[in-house]
N, CA, C and O atoms as CSV, one atom per row, in Angstrom:
chain,resi,resn,atom,element,x,y,z
A,1,MET,N,N,-2.407,14.140,-18.795
A,1,MET,CA,C,-3.492,12.721,-19.514
A,1,MET,C,C,-2.077,12.151,-20.888
A,1,MET,O,O,-1.052,12.566,-21.429
A,2,PRO,N,N,-2.644,11.418,-20.863
A,2,PRO,CA,C,-1.763,10.599,-21.946
A,2,PRO,C,C,-1.870,11.223,-23.526
A,2,PRO,O,O,-2.979,11.671,-23.817
A,3,ASP,N,N,-1.201,11.266,-24.187
A,3,ASP,CA,C,-1.671,12.248,-25.728
A,3,ASP,C,C,-2.773,11.406,-26.236
A,3,ASP,O,O,-3.554,12.105,-26.882
A,4,ASP,N,N,-3.235,9.794,-26.171
A,4,ASP,CA,C,-4.438,9.614,-27.160
A,4,ASP,C,C,-5.282,9.843,-25.823
A,4,ASP,O,O,-5.712,8.832,-25.269
A,5,PHE,N,N,-5.622,11.409,-25.118
A,5,PHE,CA,C,-6.420,11.266,-24.617
A,5,PHE,C,C,-8.097,11.278,-25.603
A,5,PHE,O,O,-8.280,12.006,-26.580
A,6,ASN,N,N,-8.788,10.630,-25.228
A,6,ASN,CA,C,-10.446,10.434,-25.795
A,6,ASN,C,C,-11.372,10.572,-24.779
A,6,ASN,O,O,-11.329,9.862,-23.774
A,7,PRO,N,N,-12.378,11.603,-24.994
A,7,PRO,CA,C,-12.935,12.058,-23.894
A,7,PRO,C,C,-14.066,10.890,-23.865
A,7,PRO,O,O,-14.847,10.981,-22.918
A,8,THR,N,N,-14.195,10.208,-24.429
A,8,THR,CA,C,-15.398,8.926,-24.589
A,8,THR,C,C,-14.944,8.063,-23.435
A,8,THR,O,O,-15.818,7.314,-22.999
A,9,GLU,N,N,-13.755,8.008,-22.846
A,9,GLU,CA,C,-13.225,7.000,-22.540
A,9,GLU,C,C,-12.944,7.167,-20.833
A,9,GLU,O,O,-12.869,6.214,-20.056
A,10,TRP,N,N,-12.788,8.858,-20.398
A,10,TRP,CA,C,-12.516,9.146,-19.395
A,10,TRP,C,C,-13.343,10.275,-18.868
A,10,TRP,O,O,-13.517,11.251,-19.598
A,11,ILE,N,N,-13.801,10.243,-17.832
A,11,ILE,CA,C,-15.147,10.827,-17.265
A,11,ILE,C,C,-14.315,11.603,-15.935
A,11,ILE,O,O,-13.133,11.388,-15.666
A,12,THR,N,N,-14.985,12.303,-15.378
A,12,THR,CA,C,-14.580,13.295,-14.181
A,12,THR,C,C,-14.808,12.934,-12.986
A,12,THR,O,O,-15.796,12.201,-13.016
A,13,THR,N,N,-14.354,13.075,-11.746
A,13,THR,CA,C,-14.930,12.456,-10.595
A,13,THR,C,C,-16.637,12.558,-10.341
A,13,THR,O,O,-17.283,11.611,-9.893
A,14,LYS,N,N,-17.304,14.030,-10.753
A,14,LYS,CA,C,-18.283,13.962,-10.499
A,14,LYS,C,C,-19.275,13.393,-11.294
A,14,LYS,O,O,-20.433,13.539,-10.902
A,15,GLU,N,N,-18.964,12.415,-12.930
A,15,GLU,CA,C,-19.962,11.751,-13.615
A,15,GLU,C,C,-19.067,10.514,-13.077
A,15,GLU,O,O,-19.615,9.476,-13.447
A,16,ALA,N,N,-18.062,10.284,-12.447
A,16,ALA,CA,C,-17.821,8.746,-11.794
A,16,ALA,C,C,-18.865,8.403,-10.781
A,16,ALA,O,O,-19.528,7.366,-10.748
A,17,ALA,N,N,-18.925,9.557,-9.847
A,17,ALA,CA,C,-19.936,9.451,-9.004
A,17,ALA,C,C,-21.248,9.506,-9.203
A,17,ALA,O,O,-21.989,9.143,-8.289
A,18,GLU,N,N,-21.722,9.914,-10.286
A,18,GLU,CA,C,-23.596,9.824,-10.902
A,18,GLU,C,C,-23.710,8.402,-11.308
A,18,GLU,O,O,-24.797,7.823,-11.305
A,19,LEU,N,N,-22.242,7.651,-11.768
A,19,LEU,CA,C,-22.403,6.379,-12.705
A,19,LEU,C,C,-22.634,5.623,-11.453
A,19,LEU,O,O,-23.669,4.983,-11.265
A,20,THR,N,N,-21.470,5.713,-10.427
A,20,THR,CA,C,-21.292,4.398,-9.648
A,20,THR,C,C,-22.385,4.804,-8.064
A,20,THR,O,O,-22.928,3.818,-7.566
A,21,GLY,N,N,-22.555,5.706,-7.613
A,21,GLY,CA,C,-23.049,6.559,-6.477
A,21,GLY,C,C,-22.330,6.272,-5.350
A,21,GLY,O,O,-22.686,5.942,-4.219
A,22,TYR,N,N,-21.003,6.496,-5.965
A,22,TYR,CA,C,-20.218,6.562,-4.670
A,22,TYR,C,C,-19.529,8.170,-4.947
A,22,TYR,O,O,-19.349,8.672,-6.056
A,23,SER,N,N,-19.215,8.788,-3.630
A,23,SER,CA,C,-19.274,10.156,-3.463
A,23,SER,C,C,-17.950,10.868,-4.189
A,23,SER,O,O,-16.846,10.359,-3.992
A,24,THR,N,N,-18.076,12.048,-5.027
A,24,THR,CA,C,-16.615,12.561,-5.422
A,24,THR,C,C,-15.885,12.201,-4.467
A,24,THR,O,O,-14.929,11.475,-4.741
A,25,SER,N,N,-16.072,12.522,-3.341
A,25,SER,CA,C,-14.720,12.453,-2.068
A,25,SER,C,C,-13.989,11.057,-2.111
A,25,SER,O,O,-12.802,10.852,-2.366
A,26,TYR,N,N,-15.186,9.948,-1.735
A,26,TYR,CA,C,-14.566,8.561,-1.687
A,26,TYR,C,C,-13.860,8.696,-3.003
A,26,TYR,O,O,-12.661,8.856,-2.773
A,27,LEU,N,N,-14.132,8.698,-4.383
A,27,LEU,CA,C,-13.429,8.784,-5.914
A,27,LEU,C,C,-11.932,9.599,-5.327
A,27,LEU,O,O,-10.844,9.093,-5.597
A,28,ARG,N,N,-11.985,10.377,-4.836
A,28,ARG,CA,C,-10.686,11.121,-4.960
A,28,ARG,C,C,-9.715,10.349,-4.057
A,28,ARG,O,O,-8.537,10.210,-4.388
A,29,LYS,N,N,-10.369,9.689,-2.554
A,29,LYS,CA,C,-9.447,8.998,-1.907
A,29,LYS,C,C,-8.896,7.848,-2.414
A,29,LYS,O,O,-7.711,7.520,-2.356
A,30,ALA,N,N,-9.815,7.245,-2.918
A,30,ALA,CA,C,-9.679,5.427,-3.761
A,30,ALA,C,C,-8.449,6.076,-4.664
A,30,ALA,O,O,-7.379,5.494,-4.492
A,31,ILE,N,N,-8.425,7.062,-5.495
A,31,ILE,CA,C,-7.569,7.906,-6.187
A,31,ILE,C,C,-6.060,7.888,-5.919
A,31,ILE,O,O,-5.145,7.372,-6.561
A,32,SER,N,N,-6.068,8.773,-4.507
A,32,SER,CA,C,-4.781,8.940,-3.811
A,32,SER,C,C,-4.151,7.675,-3.095
A,32,SER,O,O,-2.961,7.469,-2.855
A,33,ARG,N,N,-5.476,6.715,-2.756
A,33,ARG,CA,C,-4.616,5.665,-2.215
A,33,ARG,C,C,-4.137,4.328,-3.167
A,33,ARG,O,O,-3.835,3.165,-2.898
A,34,GLY,N,N,-4.223,5.035,-4.280
A,34,GLY,CA,C,-3.918,4.066,-6.128
A,34,GLY,C,C,-4.829,3.062,-6.405
A,34,GLY,O,O,-4.481,2.216,-7.229
A,35,LEU,N,N,-5.986,2.968,-5.863
A,35,LEU,CA,C,-6.741,2.187,-5.981
A,35,LEU,C,C,-7.811,2.199,-7.320
A,35,LEU,O,O,-8.520,1.331,-7.829
A,36,LEU,N,N,-7.477,4.033,-7.702
A,36,LEU,CA,C,-8.509,3.800,-9.049
A,36,LEU,C,C,-7.215,4.683,-10.078
A,36,LEU,O,O,-6.690,5.610,-9.460
A,37,ARG,N,N,-6.747,4.493,-11.381
A,37,ARG,CA,C,-5.857,5.539,-11.877
A,37,ARG,C,C,-6.561,6.572,-12.625
A,37,ARG,O,O,-7.456,6.402,-13.453
A,38,ALA,N,N,-6.053,7.641,-12.237
A,38,ALA,CA,C,-6.641,9.213,-13.013
A,38,ALA,C,C,-5.475,10.099,-13.396
A,38,ALA,O,O,-4.285,9.942,-13.122
A,39,ARG,N,N,-5.911,10.813,-13.908
A,39,ARG,CA,C,-5.403,12.312,-14.243
A,39,ARG,C,C,-5.925,13.153,-13.850
A,39,ARG,O,O,-7.068,13.032,-13.408
A,40,LYS,N,N,-5.067,14.684,-13.876
A,40,LYS,CA,C,-5.532,15.718,-13.717
A,40,LYS,C,C,-5.324,16.499,-14.478
A,40,LYS,O,O,-4.159,16.568,-14.871
A,41,ARG,N,N,-6.361,17.481,-15.065
A,41,ARG,CA,C,-6.183,18.059,-16.137
A,41,ARG,C,C,-6.802,19.464,-15.674
A,41,ARG,O,O,-8.011,19.557,-15.459
A,42,GLY,N,N,-5.973,20.504,-15.534
A,42,GLY,CA,C,-6.852,21.869,-14.972
A,42,GLY,C,C,-7.228,21.506,-13.742
A,42,GLY,O,O,-6.552,20.563,-13.330
A,43,ARG,N,N,-8.317,22.012,-12.740
A,43,ARG,CA,C,-8.615,21.454,-11.588
A,43,ARG,C,C,-9.663,20.163,-11.569
A,43,ARG,O,O,-10.268,19.734,-10.586
A,44,ASP,N,N,-9.695,19.798,-12.569
A,44,ASP,CA,C,-10.600,18.215,-12.458
A,44,ASP,C,C,-10.062,16.919,-12.914
A,44,ASP,O,O,-9.757,16.734,-14.093
A,45,TRP,N,N,-9.972,16.251,-12.234
A,45,TRP,CA,C,-9.578,14.555,-12.046
A,45,TRP,C,C,-10.485,14.072,-12.677
A,45,TRP,O,O,-11.683,14.293,-12.502
A,46,PHE,N,N,-9.686,12.918,-13.973
A,46,PHE,CA,C,-10.196,12.596,-15.148
A,46,PHE,C,C,-10.333,10.545,-14.702
A,46,PHE,O,O,-9.552,10.054,-13.887
A,47,LEU,N,N,-10.890,10.104,-15.066
A,47,LEU,CA,C,-10.450,8.452,-14.975
A,47,LEU,C,C,-11.018,7.532,-15.747
A,47,LEU,O,O,-11.994,7.816,-16.441
A,48,SER,N,N,-10.653,6.705,-15.730
A,48,SER,CA,C,-11.001,5.665,-17.050
A,48,SER,C,C,-12.478,5.380,-16.779
A,48,SER,O,O,-12.677,4.871,-15.675
A,49,LYS,N,N,-13.259,5.533,-17.324
A,49,LYS,CA,C,-14.384,5.044,-17.283
A,49,LYS,C,C,-14.926,3.682,-16.955
A,49,LYS,O,O,-15.806,3.322,-16.174
A,50,ALA,N,N,-13.907,2.839,-18.029
A,50,ALA,CA,C,-13.584,1.271,-18.010
A,50,ALA,C,C,-13.275,0.859,-16.634
A,50,ALA,O,O,-13.772,-0.147,-16.127
A,51,GLU,N,N,-12.535,1.561,-16.091
A,51,GLU,CA,C,-11.828,1.074,-14.699
A,51,GLU,C,C,-12.748,1.297,-13.712
A,51,GLU,O,O,-12.975,0.345,-12.965
A,52,VAL,N,N,-13.581,2.757,-13.449
A,52,VAL,CA,C,-14.504,2.791,-12.477
A,52,VAL,C,C,-15.366,1.846,-12.846
A,52,VAL,O,O,-15.331,0.964,-11.988
A,53,LEU,N,N,-16.250,1.544,-13.831
A,53,LEU,CA,C,-17.177,0.432,-13.684
A,53,LEU,C,C,-16.424,-0.746,-12.820
A,53,LEU,O,O,-16.635,-1.054,-11.647
A,54,ALA,N,N,-15.384,-1.375,-13.846
A,54,ALA,CA,C,-14.896,-2.799,-13.153
A,54,ALA,C,C,-14.278,-2.507,-11.828
A,54,ALA,O,O,-13.746,-3.508,-11.346
A,55,TYR,N,N,-14.186,-1.400,-11.074
A,55,TYR,CA,C,-13.809,-1.350,-9.392
A,55,TYR,C,C,-15.403,-1.346,-8.793
A,55,TYR,O,O,-15.417,-2.109,-7.827
A,56,ALA,N,N,-16.420,-0.902,-8.966
A,56,ALA,CA,C,-17.358,-0.514,-8.152
A,56,ALA,C,C,-17.989,-1.870,-8.857
A,56,ALA,O,O,-19.104,-1.954,-8.344
A,57,GLU,N,N,-17.829,-3.003,-9.803
A,57,GLU,CA,C,-18.760,-4.353,-9.927
A,57,GLU,C,C,-17.603,-4.728,-8.869
A,57,GLU,O,O,-18.368,-5.041,-7.956
A,58,LYS,N,N,-16.528,-4.894,-8.410
A,58,LYS,CA,C,-15.691,-5.408,-7.685
A,58,LYS,C,C,-15.905,-5.183,-6.255
A,58,LYS,O,O,-15.700,-6.166,-5.543
A,59,MET,N,N,-16.182,-4.365,-5.823
A,59,MET,CA,C,-16.466,-3.784,-4.701
A,59,MET,C,C,-18.046,-4.317,-4.465
A,59,MET,O,O,-18.346,-4.758,-3.356
A,60,LYS,N,N,-18.934,-4.267,-5.421
A,60,LYS,CA,C,-20.268,-4.815,-5.071
A,60,LYS,C,C,-20.151,-6.672,-5.445
A,60,LYS,O,O,-21.157,-7.313,-5.139
A,61,ARG,N,N,-19.532,-7.086,-5.776
A,61,ARG,CA,C,-19.342,-8.432,-5.592
A,61,ARG,C,C,-18.623,-8.972,-4.328
A,61,ARG,O,O,-18.976,-9.940,-3.655
A,62,LEU,N,N,-17.565,-8.181,-4.134
A,62,LEU,CA,C,-16.995,-8.717,-2.465
A,62,LEU,C,C,-17.977,-8.161,-1.471
A,62,LEU,O,O,-17.780,-8.327,-0.267
A,63,GLY,N,N,-18.679,-7.723,-1.772
A,63,GLY,CA,C,-19.488,-7.339,-0.371
A,63,GLY,C,C,-19.052,-6.664,0.766
A,63,GLY,O,O,-18.612,-5.517,0.697
A,64,THR,N,N,-19.177,-7.529,2.211
A,64,THR,CA,C,-18.469,-7.029,3.384
A,64,THR,C,C,-17.273,-7.615,3.254
A,64,THR,O,O,-16.436,-7.326,4.109
A,65,ALA,N,N,-16.967,-8.380,2.386
A,65,ALA,CA,C,-15.516,-9.237,2.896
A,65,ALA,C,C,-14.225,-8.043,1.999
A,65,ALA,O,O,-13.019,-8.216,2.174
A,66,LYS,N,N,-14.659,-7.133,1.273
A,66,LYS,CA,C,-13.848,-6.148,0.925
A,66,LYS,C,C,-13.137,-5.462,2.348
A,66,LYS,O,O,-12.007,-4.982,2.257
A,67,HIS,N,N,-13.602,-5.454,3.178
A,67,HIS,CA,C,-13.438,-4.582,4.781
A,67,HIS,C,C,-12.592,-5.847,5.276
A,67,HIS,O,O,-11.755,-5.465,6.094
A,68,ASP,N,N,-12.539,-7.075,5.076
A,68,ASP,CA,C,-11.685,-8.251,5.624
A,68,ASP,C,C,-9.868,-8.069,5.229
A,68,ASP,O,O,-9.480,-8.742,4.274
A,69,PRO,N,N,-9.066,-7.389,5.787
A,69,PRO,CA,C,-7.322,-6.888,5.453
A,69,PRO,C,C,-6.759,-8.776,4.803
A,69,PRO,O,O,-6.103,-8.989,3.784
A,70,THR,N,N,-7.371,-10.006,5.940
A,70,THR,CA,C,-6.937,-11.326,5.778
A,70,THR,C,C,-7.160,-11.867,4.542
A,70,THR,O,O,-6.659,-12.969,4.317
A,71,LYS,N,N,-7.793,-11.337,3.708
A,71,LYS,CA,C,-8.225,-11.755,2.399
A,71,LYS,C,C,-7.100,-11.581,1.258
A,71,LYS,O,O,-6.479,-10.518,1.259
A,72,ALA,N,N,-6.897,-12.230,0.609
A,72,ALA,CA,C,-5.701,-12.230,-0.710
A,72,ALA,C,C,-5.911,-11.272,-1.110
A,72,ALA,O,O,-5.096,-10.382,-0.869
A,73,TRP,N,N,-7.047,-10.974,-1.883
A,73,TRP,CA,C,-7.491,-10.027,-2.693
A,73,TRP,C,C,-6.445,-8.318,-2.342
A,73,TRP,O,O,-5.757,-7.483,-2.927
A,74,ALA,N,N,-7.202,-8.798,-0.450
A,74,ALA,CA,C,-6.530,-6.946,-0.320
A,74,ALA,C,C,-4.943,-6.661,-0.435
A,74,ALA,O,O,-4.417,-5.564,-0.624
A,75,ARG,N,N,-4.268,-7.987,-0.266
A,75,ARG,CA,C,-2.813,-7.862,-0.994
A,75,ARG,C,C,-2.240,-7.429,-2.555
A,75,ARG,O,O,-1.093,-7.328,-2.990
A,76,ASP,N,N,-3.470,-7.241,-3.133
A,76,ASP,CA,C,-2.908,-6.487,-4.249
A,76,ASP,C,C,-2.543,-5.839,-5.174
A,76,ASP,O,O,-1.356,-5.841,-5.499
């Protein structure tokens, strides 16, 4: 964790799952694929709450287009 770790800005995968409706397994896969930034403290992964909400909103906005590998956003 960064030295400026603020518990109000970082949430666990369980809290992120409750907030977004994604499963904890999906969130861990997103972390391993580099889609979400996270830090591990002990046995728990912590994610930036703002980043999780932005990711969920982006996926909602994209709808089924998120599965199209020819789209420019997929190459970002």
